[in-house]
NUKOLZA-599287 format. One record per residue (C-alpha): residue in one letter; y, x, z. Coordinates in steps of 0.1 Angstrom, whole numbers, padded with zeros to 4 digits, always signed. Last residue first. Layout:
BEGIN
AYXZ ...
END
This chain:
BEGIN
S+1633-0261-0617 N+1634-0267-0655 N+1631-0305-0651 L+1655-0306-0624 K+1681-0285-0643 S+1678-0310-0674 S+1683-0340-0650 T+1713-0325-0636 L+1712-0312-0600 A+1746-0321-0583 Q+1759-0289-0565 Y+1757-0280-0528 Q+1781-0250-0519 H+1782-0212-0514 F+1752-0201-0492 E+1751-0164-0488 M+1735-0135-0508 T+1733-0099-0507 F+1719-0075-0534 T+1704-0040-0538 G+1694-0019-0568 R+1679+0016-0566 G+1645+0008-0567 K+1636+0018-0605 T+1666-0006-0613 M+1648-0034-0632 S+1616-0033-0608 R+1638-0032-0576 L+1656-0062-0591 D+1623-0082-0596 T+1611-0075-0563 T+1643-0087-0545 Y+1645-0114-0568 K+1613-0131-0554 F+1629-0165-0554 T+1666-0164-0566 K+1662-0189-0594 S+1657-0218-0568 L+1688-0208-0549 S+1708-0216-0579 I+1733-0188-0588 T+1770-0179-0582 A+1781-0144-0592 S+1795-0110-0582 I+1782-0079-0599 I+1790-0045-0583 E+1784-0014-0608 M+1776+0020-0592 N+1784+0055-0605 G+1818+0054-0587 E+1826+0018-0580 S+1827-0004-0611 E+1834-0040-0607 T+1820-0071-0623 Q+1833-0105-0614 S+1825-0143-0618 I+1791-0143-0632 Q+1777-0177-0634 A+1740-0174-0630 R+1717-0195-0651 R+1686-0173-0643 S+1686-0160-0678 N+1722-0151-0673 L+1712-0130-0641 D+1686-0111-0661 S+1711-0101-0688 I+1734-0089-0659 V+1705-0070-0645 Q+1698-0054-0680 G+1733-0044-0687 A+1739-0029-0652 H+1710-0006-0652 E+1729+0023-0666 I+1757+0017-0642 P+1735+0020-0611 V+1732-0015-0593 T+1751-0034-0565 V+1743-0073-0568 Q+1765-0097-0551 I+1753-0135-0549 Q+1772-0165-0538 M+1744-0193-0535 I+1744-0226-0549 P+1720-0253-0530 E+1709-0282-0551 L+1721-0319-0546 L+1701-0349-0559 T+1722-0380-0571 P+1721-0416-0559 N+1739-0439-0582 A+1750-0462-0552 K+1724-0490-0559 R+1694-0469-0543 V+1718-0462-0515 A+1725-0499-0507 N+1689-0510-0507 D+1679-0479-0485 F+1707-0487-0460 A+1699-0523-0457 I+1662-0518-0453 A+1665-0490-0426 T+1693-0513-0409 A+1670-0542-0407 A+1643-0521-0389 E+1670-0507-0364 F+1681-0544-0360 A+1647-0556-0349 I+1640-0525-0327 E+1675-0532-0309 S+1664-0569-0304 S+1672-0603-0318 D+1648-0633-0310 T+1664-0649-0282 E+1701-0653-0292 H+1694-0648-0330 Y+1718-0622-0350 S+1734-0623-0381 G+1750-0598-0407 G+1782-0580-0409 L+1802-0555-0429 L+1788-0522-0411 T+1804-0495-0430 V+1786-0462-0440 K+1805-0432-0453 V+1781-0407-0470 G+1784-0371-0477 Q+1748-0364-0467 V+1712-0378-0475 P+1680-0356-0463 Y+1654-0351-0492 G+1628-0380-0495 S+1632-0379-0534 L+1654-0409-0544 P+1652-0429-0511 G+1665-0404-0490 N+1647-0393-0458 L+1667-0380-0430 M+1696-0405-0437 A+1673-0434-0426 V+1672-0417-0391 K+1710-0415-0391 I+1713-0452-0402 A+1689-0461-0375 K+1711-0444-0348 E+1742-0461-0361 I+1724-0496-0357 A+1710-0488-0324 P+1744-0479-0312 L+1757-0511-0326 Y+1734-0535-0309 I+1752-0542-0277 P+1783-0548-0296 P+1770-0584-0307 I+1766-0586-0346 Q+1777-0616-0364 T+1798-0634-0338 E+1806-0601-0324 N+1827-0589-0356 S+1817-0566-0382 A+1839-0538-0397 D+1820-0511-0377 I+1826-0478-0393 F+1801-0447-0393 E+1812-0415-0410 F+1789-0387-0424 G+1800-0353-0439 F+1783-0325-0457 T+1795-0337-0492 D+1831-0337-0481 P+1850-0360-0503 L+1828-0391-0490 P+1807-0413-0510 E+1805-0450-0502 V+1781-0470-0485 R+1785-0507-0474 L+1761-0525-0452 V+1749-0560-0443 I+1724-0564-0415 D+1700-0591-0404 G+1675-0587-0373 Y+1653-0612-0359 I+1617-0610-0343 G+1603-0640-0329 Q+1581-0643-0299 E+1545-0651-0285 E+1531-0670-0314 T+1547-0648-0338 K+1578-0654-0361 H+1591-0624-0384 I+1627-0615-0395 H+1636-0579-0405 K+1665-0584-0429 G+1685-0557-0448 R+1714-0563-0469 G+1729-0536-0493 E+1763-0528-0505 S+1778-0502-0531 V+1803-0477-0536 E+1794-0449-0563 G+1782-0414-0565 I+1758-0410-0537 T+1743-0380-0520 E+1707-0364-0517 R+1698-0331-0505 Y+1675-0302-0516 A+1661-0275-0493 V+1644-0253-0520 Q+1607-0246-0516 L+1589-0213-0512 N+1550-0214-0517 G+1528-0219-0491 V+1519-0200-0459 R+1484-0201-0442 A+1480-0197-0405 S+1464-0179-0377 V+1489-0175-0348 G+1488-0143-0328 F+1522-0149-0310 E+1540-0112-0320 R+1522-0104-0350 F+1514-0135-0369 M+1543-0158-0356 R+1567-0129-0359 D+1556-0124-0397 T+1564-0161-0403 L+1597-0157-0387 I+1605-0123-0409 E+1595-0139-0440 L+1615-0171-0432 H+1648-0152-0428 L+1641-0129-0455 E+1635-0160-0481 G+1669-0175-0468 M+1685-0196-0442 G+1656-0214-0427 S+1630-0243-0431 I+1596-0250-0421 V+1573-0276-0435 R+1543-0287-0416 Q+1520-0307-0441 G+1510-0345-0436 T+1508-0347-0472 E+1530-0378-0478 E+1550-0379-0446 D+1559-0341-0447 I+1562-0331-0411 K+1592-0314-0399 M+1603-0278-0388 T+1637-0263-0383 F+1651-0227-0382 T+1690-0226-0383 P+1688-0234-0344 D+1670-0200-0337 E+1656-0193-0303 E+1647-0229-0295 M+1632-0233-0329 L+1612-0201-0324 I+1596-0215-0293 Q+1588-0248-0310 I+1573-0230-0340 T+1552-0213-0315 S+1538-0244-0298 D+1531-0259-0331 L+1510-0229-0342 K+1491-0226-0310 N+1482-0262-0311 K+1470-0263-0345 D+1448-0229-0344 S+1418-0247-0332 E+1418-0270-0361 S+1416-0241-0384 K+1439-0220-0408 P+1468-0237-0393 E+1492-0248-0419 I+1526-0236-0433 A+1548-0251-0461 V+1578-0233-0471 S+1617-0240-0470 I+1649-0230-0481 V+1685-0242-0474 P+1687-0246-0436 E+1719-0264-0423 P+1748-0242-0408 F+1753-0241-0371 V+1780-0255-0348 I+1783-0241-0314 N+1794-0265-0286 E+1827-0270-0272 L+1827-0268-0234 L+1815-0299-0212 V+1830-0296-0178 P+1813-0304-0145 H+1831-0305-0109 Q+1804-0313-0085 Q+1774-0302-0102 N+1792-0267-0110 A+1785-0261-0147 L+1760-0250-0175 T+1771-0259-0210 D+1745-0260-0237 G+1750-0242-0271 T+1716-0227-0276 T+1691-0246-0254 T+1687-0254-0217 D+1659-0277-0206 K+1637-0255-0187 L+1661-0229-0171 G+1641-0207-0148 V+1653-0173-0160 L+1689-0164-0169 A+1702-0135-0192 V+1738-0121-0185 I+1772-0117-0201 D+1797-0113-0173 G+1834-0126-0180 P+1836-0144-0147 Y+1808-0132-0122 A+1772-0129-0117 Q+1748-0128-0087 D+1717-0114-0071 C+1710-0090-0100 N+1676-0080-0116 E+1677-0054-0145 K+1662-0061-0180 K+1651-0042-0211 N+1648-0056-0244 A+1682-0046-0255 H+1700-0038-0221 V+1701-0072-0201 Q+1716-0078-0168 L+1692-0105-0154 I+1698-0136-0129 R+1666-0151-0116 M+1656-0184-0105 V+1685-0203-0117 R+1676-0240-0110 E+1685-0265-0135 K+1699-0301-0130 K+1699-0324-0160 N+1730-0344-0174 K+1720-0332-0211 G+1754-0322-0222 V+1763-0309-0186 N+1732-0290-0178 L+1742-0287-0142 V+1737-0259-0120 V+1711-0253-0090 Q+1717-0220-0073 G+1685-0196-0068 K+1704-0165-0079 R+1741-0169-0076 L+1767-0178-0102 V+1804-0174-0093 G+1831-0191-0108 S+1846-0190-0142 Y+1838-0183-0179 L+1803-0169-0174 R+1786-0160-0208 C+1748-0171-0210 Y+1717-0157-0224 I+1689-0179-0217 I+1655-0165-0210 K+1621-0181-0217 D+1587-0189-0202 V+1586-0157-0184 N+1565-0123-0187 L+1560-0124-0227 D+1597-0134-0230 S+1610-0161-0256 A+1647-0158-0263 V+1673-0185-0262 K+1711-0175-0272 F+1746-0190-0265 A+1743-0207-0232 L+1778-0213-0222 A+1791-0210-0186 S+1810-0228-0159 F+1814-0223-0120 P+1842-0241-0103 E+1872-0217-0099 D+1874-0194-0069 E+1859-0165-0088 K+1885-0166-0116 P+1882-0166-0155 E+1904-0197-0157 R+1888-0231-0165 K+1911-0255-0184 E+1903-0292-0184 V+1906-0318-0210 K+1905-0354-0200 E+1889-0380-0224 T+1865-0392-0197 N+1827-0396-0193 P+1822-0359-0187 V+1853-0337-0182 I+1862-0322-0217 G+1863-0284-0220 E+1889-0257-0224 I+1883-0219-0218 A+1914-0199-0206 P+1931-0181-0235 V+1920-0145-0237 E+1935-0116-0214 K+1918-0124-0184 P+1883-0118-0200 S+1896-0083-0209 P+1911-0078-0242 L+1907-0049-0269 F+1933-0022-0276 D+1929+0004-0249 I+1893+0000-0235 I+1878-0007-0270 A+1901+0020-0285 D+1887+0046-0259 I+1852+0036-0273 L+1865+0043-0309 P+1880+0076-0297 Q+1846+0086-0284 I+1829+0076-0318 G+1848+0096-0342 T+1821+0121-0354 N+1784+0120-0346 R+1773+0129-0382 L+1754+0095-0383 S+1785+0077-0370 A+1810+0091-0395 G+1846+0085-0388 C+1875+0059-0390 M+1901+0041-0374 I+1921+0009-0383 P+1940-0010-0356 F+1941-0047-0367 F+1975-0066-0371 V+1989-0098-0356 N+1959-0109-0341 A+1978-0115-0308 L+1955-0093-0289 T+1959-0066-0316 G+1998-0068-0316 S+2000-0065-0278 R+1974-0036-0278 I+1994-0018-0305 A+2026-0021-0286 N+2011-0009-0253 K+1995+0021-0269 I+2029+0031-0285 L+2045+0029-0253 D+2018+0047-0235 E+2019+0076-0261 S+2057+0082-0255 I+2083+0076-0281 N+2109+0103-0286 E+2143+0089-0297 N+2154+0080-0334 E+2178+0054-0320 L+2162+0028-0341 Y+2126+0038-0328 K+2139+0042-0293 E+2151+0006-0294 L+2120-0007-0311 L+2097+0008-0285 E+2117-0007-0256 D+2116-0040-0274 N+2078-0039-0278 Q+2058-0059-0302 S+2080-0056-0334 S+2081-0019-0329 I+2043-0020-0340 E+2047-0018-0379 E+2076+0007-0379 I+2056+0030-0355 M+2026+0028-0379 T+2047+0035-0410 E+2063+0065-0391 R+2029+0076-0382 A+2015+0074-0418 L+2045+0095-0432 E+2042+0121-0404 A+2003+0122-0412 E+2010+0125-0450 D+2036+0155-0446 R+2012+0172-0422 M+1981+0170-0444 T+1982+0205-0461 S+1995+0219-0429 P+1963+0209-0410 I+1973+0188-0380 D+1974+0211-0349 H+1940+0213-0330 F+1922+0191-0305 D+1885+0198-0298 F+1855+0177-0297 T+1825+0173-0273 Q+1796+0151-0273 G+1793+0154-0312 Q+1756+0162-0309 E+1764+0196-0292 N+1758+0217-0322 P+1780+0195-0344 N+1811+0202-0323 W+1836+0175-0333 Y+1872+0181-0346 L+1901+0162-0338 A+1936+0168-0353 K+1968+0159-0332 M+1996+0136-0337 K+1988+0118-0304 I+1992+0084-0317 L+1984+0093-0354 D+1951+0108-0344 I+1939+0129-0373 I+1903+0128-0380 G+1874+0153-0386 E+1858+0177-0411 F+1851+0155-0441 D+1845+0179-0473 D+1810+0166-0481 G+1823+0132-0485 T+1860+0130-0474 G+1887+0152-0462 I+1906+0151-0428 P+1903+0113-0422 L+1935+0094-0411 Q+1939+0075-0377 I+1959+0046-0363 P+1959+0027-0395 L+1972-0009-0391 P+1955-0034-0413 H+1973-0067-0417 T+1950-0094-0431 T+1943-0113-0462 L+1906-0105-0461 R+1904-0097-0498 D+1934-0083-0504 S+1946-0066-0472 M+1911-0054-0464 M+1906-0041-0498 D+1937-0020-0497 I+1924-0005-0464 V+1890+0002-0479 R+1906+0019-0508 S+1929+0041-0486 F+1897+0055-0467 N+1878+0064-0499 A+1843+0074-0495 G+1828+0083-0528 T+1802+0109-0515 R+1794+0099-0480 D+1809+0118-0452 M+1835+0091-0443 K+1804+0068-0435 N+1822+0045-0412 I+1856+0029-0415 F+1861+0013-0380 A+1881-0016-0377 I+1895-0030-0343 R+1895-0068-0337 P+1909-0096-0317 V+1889-0127-0318 K+1905-0160-0332 Y+1873-0180-0331 H+1876-0189-0368 D+1891-0155-0376 A+1858-0140-0364 Q+1839-0161-0385 R+1860-0153-0414 W+1856-0116-0408 V+1818-0122-0404 T+1818-0138-0441 E+1841-0112-0457 S+1821-0083-0444 Q+1791-0101-0457 A+1803-0100-0492 E+1816-0063-0490 V+1848-0050-0478 G+1845-0012-0483 G+1814-0001-0501 V+1822+0038-0499 A+1840+0039-0466 C+1813+0014-0452 F+1834-0011-0429 L+1826-0020-0394 A+1845-0047-0376 I+1846-0038-0338 A+1851-0071-0319 G+1868-0088-0290 D+1865-0115-0264 L+1828-0126-0272 V+1813-0157-0265 R+1818-0177-0299 L+1814-0144-0317 S+1778-0140-0305 R+1768-0175-0315 E+1782-0170-0350 V+1768-0134-0354 E+1731-0145-0345 V+1734-0176-0367 T+1742-0152-0396 F+1706-0141-0397 D+1700-0149-0433 V+1733-0131-0441 H+1722-0097-0431 G+1747-0079-0412 P+1730-0085-0376 T+1747-0083-0344 D+1750-0054-0319 I+1765-0070-0287 L+1782-0049-0261 H+1792-0056-0226 I+1816-0029-0216 E+1822-0020-0180 H+1855+0001-0175 D+1857+0031-0148 K+1862+0055-0179 W+1833+0042-0200 F+1804+0020-0187 C+1774+0004-0208 T+1760-0030-0208 T+1737-0042-0234 A+1731-0073-0256 A+1709-0073-0288 A+1719-0098-0316 T+1685-0104-0335 I+1677-0092-0370 T+1692-0057-0373 I+1679-0039-0403 G+1654-0010-0410 H+1628-0034-0424 D+1598-0022-0404 R+1619-0013-0373 E+1636-0047-0372 Q+1602-0063-0378 D+1588-0045-0349 M+1617-0055-0326 W+1635-0031-0306 D+1666-0027-0330 M+1689-0021-0299 E+1673+0012-0287 T+1669+0029-0319 T+1637+0048-0326 G+1626+0035-0358 D+1628+0067-0376 D+1652+0055-0403 V+1672+0037-0377 S+1675+0067-0355 G+1680+0069-0317 I+1702+0094-0299 K+1688+0106-0266 H+1700+0104-0230 K+1707+0065-0229 R+1735+0046-0212 G+1755+0079-0209 T+1788+0066-0225 Y+1783+0091-0251 F+1746+0081-0260 L+1753+0043-0258 I+1781+0044-0280 R+1762+0067-0306 E+1734+0042-0306 T+1761+0014-0313 T+1772+0033-0343 T+1738+0038-0357 T+1733+0000-0351 K+1763-0011-0369 G+1761+0014-0398 A+1775-0005-0428 D+1740-0012-0440 I+1744-0050-0439 H+1780-0061-0437 A+1797-0059-0406 T+1799-0070-0369 I+1801-0050-0336 G+1806-0073-0307 I+1827-0069-0275 N+1831-0082-0239 R+1852-0059-0221 I+1856-0056-0184 K+1882-0036-0166 K+1908-0067-0159 I+1876-0083-0144 P+1873-0059-0116 T+1839-0043-0118 K+1815-0052-0088 M+1801-0026-0069 
END
């Protein structure tokens, strides 16, 4: 039986690495009856971390989707990675989710990747509940995490629970809505819990916290505000309605707590998904552009609207060519239906519709607005593509992904392995838009690029284990970029005369640096007597191709505004090919005169080490030319924040383990591109 759309929740779980996302997801699946045994990350028995590489590393690599049911509601749940190398999985998941649970470690608080995923959720305006996990850990501090959320995330946390004790003394939680203490029964794997009166030692603290909560939410409900001002009794339903209104509007974020590994606090968290996060009907209707027009059209989450969906993930499958994960926004999709891939203007037939539970899949005949499903049979669809009704197409906003920053050469061990390697790379590129490959023109080598050392390590390991590829992997290389520092002009001529016909292309370009070093802008300042408009698309295309290989070092060029000033053409001898060739020459000439500069990726790094090893680690970072911005003590650990050249981080995992006897950890994310000085270039 189909679940009413108002009882559907599309949510994700996001956090910094090791905050306990997968452990929390396992408990949600267990208590909702989706699985009958709790899996363990340490034992490699979790449901959502099903890849060999995930179980080997003890981390989530790919966003896994599942469906579970709670109190007659249907929850589509996506467990996303916490490691920054796999941020693409978080980005594309947040694009299609309606709500999220943001997990924070009660000891670590707001860590580097916590900030990154919070900013991503802010970008997509995703309502969130925060769950402060690991309250049973030594050093857990509920209030400190809330303060960190306010300071570092510039957000408005709303505690609706309090922990009873911390660390070894953590016993349960206080529900500030019910004003009751909850204690879980450990002998029953936390499946049952009891309500008791709030401990007398915490009564004053709980009453003050509830008073603060009521005051904060009173702006969301006039009836509640009136009762609050008149000092009247306020019902649970009134409080929940006010919290829901503020959460959906991103005015504040409810804060809960627990200890997932100890099976404490999960059922109230699932209740909060139902109570405070939106159904597909409660988020703004999706908007798109009608093809070949500038008309913006809304699609409401209704069955009688034209079908529209966004493909947000591609996955390979041993039994079929590939499966496409989609979020349906409007209309009904039926098995066997022909739909339009709007951006590519290609028809696709949906051979199968699958409801997904991690790597297990169940067939279904149709899907409805708000559903997250996997589709089989789509040959040309990739991540970010819009699928729509053929008669009423609409193009939804695509998903923008960051550029890769690290590369490595990979070669087949034998000629017979070449085709297998190429086809495997193609499959993995379809799955992961931040994974790319190009052929080095000088060496002929295949060079694969990704978001970090671990990213490429996992992908190459998948090639060997999952796809059976035999290949040699070279040393890591930094994905440098080129830009320019000055304004200059360049002319390019491609003029030849043959016996059969002439070839004529003549272009004058101006290049100038853009404030945004990632940007590109093309402007036509010529007139039709110089360059006919018919050739403009070929010229712009040729500029973009030329930017892939800069004249300074062969790295891509970025941060450039290119203006077509003029040139000349021949009525019979000019062609698109001639102007493309002339454009490449003009661009090369202009850039060479514009003070081209090599850019290197600078990373934001956060290193957590025992205090006794902090001095050695800081000294090592200084030797790597890192710029240390902050050091902060947290219990017996030191947290060191710095920026560092990507080239200086290769094999840092091994070096850090050696310096700290295996106790040091670090996270790293892209910060910015920075000009590479000649001294740095010589030392790199």
